[in-house]
C-alpha positions in Angstrom: 187.8 229.1 101.9 189.6 225.8 102.1 190.2 225.7 98.4 191.5 229.3 98.3 193.8 228.6 101.3 195.0 225.4 99.6 195.9 227.5 96.5 197.7 230.0 98.7 195.3 232.8 97.8 194.1 233.5 101.4 195.3 233.1 104.9 192.7 230.8 106.5 193.2 232.6 109.8 192.4 236.0 108.4 189.2 235.5 106.4 186.1 237.7 106.8 182.6 237.6 105.3 180.2 240.4 104.5 176.9 240.8 102.7 173.8 242.9 102.3 170.2 241.9 102.5 170.1 238.1 102.0 173.9 238.2 101.9 173.8 239.9 105.3 171.6 237.1 106.5 174.1 234.6 105.1 177.0 236.4 106.8 175.1 236.2 110.1 174.4 232.5 109.5 178.0 231.9 108.6 179.4 233.5 111.7 176.9 231.7 114.0 177.2 228.3 112.3 181.0 228.2 111.8 182.5 231.0 114.0 185.9 229.3 114.0 186.2 229.9 110.2 185.8 233.7 110.3 187.9 236.5 111.7 185.2 239.1 111.0 181.7 239.4 109.6 179.9 242.5 108.4 176.1 242.4 107.9 174.2 245.1 106.0 170.4 244.7 106.5 170.5 240.9 107.2 167.6 239.3 109.1 168.7 238.0 112.5 165.4 236.6 113.6 163.1 234.8 111.1 160.2 234.4 113.5 160.1 238.1 114.2 160.6 238.9 110.6 157.7 236.7 109.6 155.4 238.3 112.2 156.3 241.8 111.1 156.3 241.2 107.3 153.7 238.5 106.8 151.4 241.0 105.0 154.0 241.4 102.3 156.1 238.2 102.5 153.8 235.7 104.2 153.2 233.7 101.0 156.9 233.4 100.3 157.5 232.2 103.9 154.7 229.7 103.7 156.0 228.3 100.4 159.7 228.2 101.5 159.6 227.5 105.2 156.0 227.2 106.5 155.0 229.4 109.4 156.4 229.8 112.9 153.3 228.1 114.2 153.6 225.0 112.0 157.4 224.9 111.6 158.7 226.8 114.5 161.8 224.6 115.0 162.9 225.3 111.4 162.5 229.1 111.9 164.5 229.0 115.1 167.2 226.8 113.6 167.7 229.1 110.7 167.7 232.3 112.8 171.2 233.6 113.6 170.3 235.6 116.7 169.8 232.8 119.2 173.3 231.5 118.3 175.0 234.9 118.4 178.8 234.5 119.1 180.5 236.0 122.1 181.2 239.7 121.9 184.8 239.3 120.6 183.5 237.4 117.6 180.3 239.3 117.1 179.3 240.6 113.6 179.1 244.3 113.2 176.1 245.8 111.6 176.4 248.4 108.9 172.7 249.4 108.9 171.1 252.8 108.5 168.8 253.5 111.4 166.4 255.3 109.1 165.8 252.1 107.0 166.0 249.4 109.6 163.0 248.7 111.8 163.6 249.4 115.5 163.0 245.8 116.5 165.8 244.7 114.2 168.3 247.1 115.8 167.2 246.1 119.3 167.5 242.4 118.6 171.1 242.9 117.6 172.0 244.9 120.7 170.5 242.2 123.0 172.6 239.4 121.4 
């Protein structure tokens, strides 16, 4: 963003971010890690809580999690640190979700509404 602003290609005070799936997770991470940078964020199917995702998907993705991050039991701090939901911004800067209720697990929808 800084490079684009320096080249006059974007207004640094009017920059948004969006993504789907892993890109949605990255949009959530971006708005929670550097909220001052973004005017808006849109997340499509991003994972807001890695601990909860691990528990619900370990039968399919457990090996990936163990290889890349460990488990919430052995590496809980890493999972919490990389989960956007605990660091959700205030409502006026909150990311909007563009999910389909038919494809997103109920826990995922509820975790966003509580943030």
